[in-house]
C-alpha positions as CSV (number, residue, x, y, z in Angstrom):
1,M,0.8,26.3,-21.0
2,K,-1.3,29.4,-21.5
3,Q,0.6,32.6,-20.5
4,N,-1.7,34.1,-17.9
5,K,-1.0,36.2,-14.9
6,D,-0.4,33.5,-12.4
7,I,2.7,32.3,-14.6
8,E,4.0,35.6,-15.2
9,L,3.8,36.1,-11.5
10,I,5.7,32.9,-11.0
11,Q,8.2,34.0,-13.6
12,Q,8.8,37.1,-12.0
13,L,9.2,35.5,-8.5
14,L,11.9,33.3,-9.8
15,L,13.9,35.8,-11.6
16,E,14.0,38.0,-8.8
17,K,13.3,36.5,-5.1
18,S,14.7,32.8,-5.8
19,A,17.5,34.3,-7.9
20,T,18.5,37.0,-5.3
21,K,18.4,34.1,-2.6
22,Q,20.6,32.5,-4.7
23,D,23.2,35.3,-5.1
24,V,23.1,36.1,-0.9
25,Y,23.7,32.3,-0.4
26,S,26.8,32.9,-2.5
27,I,27.8,35.8,-1.1
28,T,27.3,34.6,2.5
29,L,29.6,31.8,1.9
30,K,32.1,33.7,0.5
31,K,32.1,35.9,3.7
32,F,31.9,32.8,5.7
33,E,35.4,31.7,4.2
34,I,36.7,35.0,5.0
35,F,35.6,34.5,8.5
36,K,37.4,31.5,8.5
37,H,40.5,32.9,7.2
38,K,40.5,35.4,9.6
39,A,39.9,33.4,12.9
40,E,43.2,31.3,11.4
41,E,44.9,34.4,11.1
42,L,44.2,35.6,14.6
43,A,44.9,31.8,16.1
44,D,48.4,32.0,14.3
45,F,49.1,35.3,15.6
46,L,47.9,34.6,19.3
47,T,50.1,31.7,19.1
48,G,53.3,33.4,18.5
49,K,52.2,36.3,20.9
50,I,51.0,34.4,23.4
51,S,51.5,30.7,23.8
52,A,55.2,31.3,23.6
53,K,55.0,32.9,26.6
54,D,52.3,30.7,28.3
55,P,52.3,27.3,26.4
56,R,49.0,26.4,28.5
57,L,46.9,29.2,26.5
58,T,46.5,27.7,23.1
59,F,44.2,29.2,20.1
60,E,43.6,26.8,17.0
61,I,40.8,26.1,14.6
62,L,39.4,22.8,15.8
63,K,37.2,21.5,13.2
64,S,36.0,22.9,9.9
65,T,33.5,22.3,7.2
66,E,32.1,24.3,4.4
67,N,29.5,26.2,6.6
68,Y,31.0,25.5,10.2
69,F,34.2,25.7,12.4
70,E,35.4,25.9,15.7
71,L,38.1,28.5,17.1
72,K,39.5,28.0,20.2
73,I,40.5,30.8,22.3
74,A,42.4,29.7,25.7
75,G,39.5,28.3,27.5
76,D,36.4,29.3,25.2
77,I,35.4,27.7,21.9
78,L,33.7,29.9,19.3
79,V,31.5,28.1,17.0
80,F,30.5,29.9,13.6
81,F,28.0,28.5,11.8
82,M,26.5,29.7,8.5
83,H,22.8,28.6,7.9
84,T,22.3,27.1,4.7
85,N,18.8,29.4,3.9
86,V,18.4,32.7,3.1
87,F,15.6,35.1,5.4
88,D,13.8,38.3,5.7
89,F,12.9,40.2,8.3
90,D,9.3,41.1,9.8
91,K,8.2,44.2,8.3
92,S,8.6,45.5,12.2
93,H,12.1,45.1,11.8
94,Y,14.1,48.3,11.8
95,I,15.8,47.8,8.4
96,W,12.2,48.0,7.2
97,K,12.4,51.7,8.3
98,T,15.1,52.3,5.7
99,S,14.5,53.7,2.1
100,Y,17.3,51.1,1.4
101,V,15.0,48.1,1.8
102,R,11.6,50.1,1.4
103,N,12.8,51.1,-2.1
104,H,14.5,47.7,-2.9
105,Y,12.6,45.1,-1.0
106,L,15.0,42.7,-2.3
107,N,17.7,43.7,-0.2
108,S,16.1,42.7,2.7
109,F,17.0,38.8,2.0
110,C,20.1,38.1,4.0
111,G,22.3,35.4,4.4
112,M,23.0,34.5,8.4
113,I,26.2,33.4,10.2
114,S,25.5,32.4,13.9
115,V,28.4,32.5,16.6
116,Y,28.1,30.3,19.7
117,N,30.0,30.4,22.9
118,F,31.1,27.4,24.8
119,L,33.9,26.4,27.4
120,S,36.7,24.4,25.5
121,D,36.4,21.9,28.6
122,S,32.7,20.9,27.5
123,F,34.4,19.4,24.0
124,K,37.3,18.4,25.8
125,Y,35.6,16.4,28.3
126,N,32.6,15.4,26.0
127,R,30.0,17.4,28.5
128,S,27.3,17.0,26.0
129,N,24.7,18.5,28.5
130,D,27.0,21.8,28.8
131,L,25.5,25.4,27.8
132,G,26.4,27.3,25.1
133,Y,25.2,30.5,24.1
134,L,24.8,32.5,21.1
135,I,26.5,35.8,21.1
136,A,26.0,37.2,17.7
137,R,24.2,36.9,14.4
138,I,25.7,38.3,11.5
139,F,23.6,39.1,8.3
140,V,24.7,40.0,4.9
141,N,22.7,40.7,1.7
142,R,22.8,40.8,-2.2
143,E,25.0,43.7,-2.2
144,E,27.3,42.7,0.7
145,H,25.6,45.3,2.8
146,F,25.5,43.6,6.9
147,F,24.6,43.9,10.2
148,V,25.4,42.2,13.6
149,E,22.7,41.2,16.1
150,G,24.3,40.7,19.6
151,K,24.5,42.1,23.1
152,R,27.0,45.2,24.2
153,Q,29.2,46.5,21.9
154,L,27.8,43.9,19.4
155,S,24.4,45.4,19.2
156,F,25.8,48.9,18.1
157,L,29.0,49.1,16.6
158,Y,27.7,47.2,13.2
159,N,23.9,48.1,12.8
160,D,24.5,50.5,10.0
161,F,22.9,48.1,7.5
162,V,22.4,51.2,4.7
163,H,25.9,51.9,4.6
164,N,28.4,49.1,6.0
165,V,29.6,46.7,3.5
166,L,31.2,43.6,4.9
167,D,34.6,43.7,3.4
168,D,37.6,42.1,4.9
169,Q,38.5,44.9,7.0
170,Y,34.9,44.6,8.4
171,V,35.2,41.1,8.8
172,E,38.4,41.3,11.0
173,K,36.9,44.3,13.1
174,V,33.8,41.9,13.6
175,M,36.1,38.8,14.6
176,N,38.0,40.7,17.3
177,S,35.0,42.4,18.8
178,I,33.3,38.7,19.2
179,V,36.6,37.5,20.7
180,L,36.8,40.6,23.0
181,Y,32.9,40.1,24.1
182,T,33.7,36.5,25.0
183,L,36.8,37.0,27.1
184,S,34.9,39.7,29.1
185,F,32.8,37.5,30.9
186,D,33.7,34.6,33.0
187,L,32.5,31.3,34.3
188,L,29.9,31.5,37.0
189,V,29.1,28.9,40.0
190,P,25.6,27.3,39.3
191,P,23.1,27.7,42.1
192,F,24.2,25.5,45.3
193,E,20.3,23.9,44.5
194,E,21.3,22.7,41.1
195,N,23.4,20.1,42.5
196,M,22.1,19.0,46.1
197,I,20.8,15.8,45.0
198,A,22.7,13.4,42.5
199,T,22.2,9.9,41.6
200,V,24.8,7.1,41.6
201,A,24.7,7.2,37.9
202,D,25.4,10.8,38.0
203,I,28.6,10.5,40.2
204,K,29.9,7.5,37.9
205,E,28.9,10.0,34.8
206,I,31.2,12.7,36.7
207,G,34.1,10.5,37.3
208,E,34.2,9.2,33.8
209,K,33.6,12.7,32.1
210,V,33.3,15.4,34.6
211,A,29.8,15.8,34.0
212,I,28.2,18.4,36.1
213,R,26.3,20.7,33.4
214,T,28.1,24.1,33.1
215,G,28.0,27.1,31.1
216,K,29.4,30.8,30.6
217,R,27.1,33.6,31.4
218,L,27.8,36.1,28.5
219,G,26.1,39.5,29.9
220,F,22.7,38.8,29.2
221,K,19.9,36.4,29.5
222,Y,17.4,35.6,26.7
223,N,14.1,36.2,28.4
224,L,14.7,38.4,31.4
225,D,17.5,40.4,30.4
226,D,19.0,42.5,33.0
227,N,21.0,45.5,32.5
228,N,22.6,45.4,35.7
229,Q,24.0,42.0,35.0
230,G,27.9,41.7,33.9
């Protein structure tokens, strides 16, 4: 095949961008395993400290695969999910305002670990209509630099993408912050109007698996965020 500029560009993109994405995926998978290990350590520690005093409070890993695990923290379940793709960011994103990214565009490519919060009863009673909330997204790049998107403390504790490297200590800190954030907010009664009318089928389903849809408000609303909300 003739070596023209298009072929040269294809080769360059493959060797730079595509290879970098493979590196980022491998690094993110490694970090995800560390998150899983830290979750197991935290569950074991809390079991020893808390469950012995109050056996109703249980802490454990419920399900675990290569890119997914569930951490039960008393009445909550935290779902950690590692996306299998690698992402870039719009040029308006704050990381593009740093020389770290502007001067080395490959540093912008990140793997993503998402963390969702559900009520443990939603899983226990198979309430498939219950709501879960995305509470954090952890991004890590080829040099293991990272930042976290979230609300409250998660939005400002881990946003130094230029300097923060996701080592074991930072994984533990992020894990603890996520758990603290989750435990800080409680289940709210759904609006009365939402449950004013029920069909016979609804009532039968409620009787079988307590199927009224519920969810935890975690201090924010995605479309209409109110700073006065708890």
